N, C-alpha and C positions, 0 to 999 in steps of 0.2 A: 390216269394219275395227273394231277396238275402240278405246276411248278411252285415251289415254296417261295414265299416273300422273304424279305430280309429279316422279318420277325419270326420266321419259321412256319408261318401259317401257309397252307396250300391255297393257291389262287384258283378260282373257277375258270373254266374255259372262256367264259364271257370276259372276265377280267384280263386274261392273257390276250384275247383278240383285241380288246379295247386298247391295251397298252402297246401292242406290237403291230397292229393292222397297217398303219401308214408305212412303217419300215419294210414290212413284208411286201406291201403293194409296190413300193419303189423298186425293190429287188426284182420282182416279177416283171415289171415294165422294162427294167434294164436288160433282163434276159431276153425278153421279146424283141427289143431293139437290136441286141447282138445277133439273134437268129435272123432277123430281117437283113442285117448287113451281110451275114454269111450267105443268105439266099441271093442277094444282089451281087455278091463277089464272084470272082472267077474260080470255078471248081478245081480243086487239086486232090490228089489221092490222100495226102496228109490231112487236109481239111475234112475230107469225107470220114476218115477214121475218128477224128476228134468230134465231128458233128454227130456221129453215131453214139459216142459216149454221152454227149449232151442229151440226145434223145432217150438213151437208157436212163439217164439221171432224171429226166422229166417223168418217165414211167414210174420210177421209184417215188418221186414226189406225189404222184397221183394214187399210189397204193396206200392201203390202210396200215395202221400199226404205229407203235411208239418208237420204232427204231429206224426211221428213215434216214436220219443224220448218219448213223453208223453204216448203213448200207451204202449211202452215197460216198462216205469216206473210203470204204473198201473198194468201190467201183473206180473212184477217181485217183487213187493213190498207187504208188509203185508197190510191188510185193516186197516184203521185208528181205533184206540182203544182209546176212550176218557179217559180210566183208565190206560193208558200206564205208567204213572209215578208210580202208586202203583204196577203194575205188574212187573216193572223193579226194584222195591225196592228203588225208589227215593222219 
């Protein structure tokens, strides 16, 4: 399924790639640079846990399917807490 345009017409995969390639490319390069900095940094237990999350996120990015964004959001978000307002002091 391709994304609709402002006129409601669906765009082809080629149109989407043409429109979004440079932005996606820059984000991938930024992620690669971040991983390089992590690899050069001093390892800590906390960084290892977060690095593992990033690696799991990259696996989701490499997997097929139209729901990668949803799966990434679930992986990288806190579980819902019905008492969040009181825990946040609101």
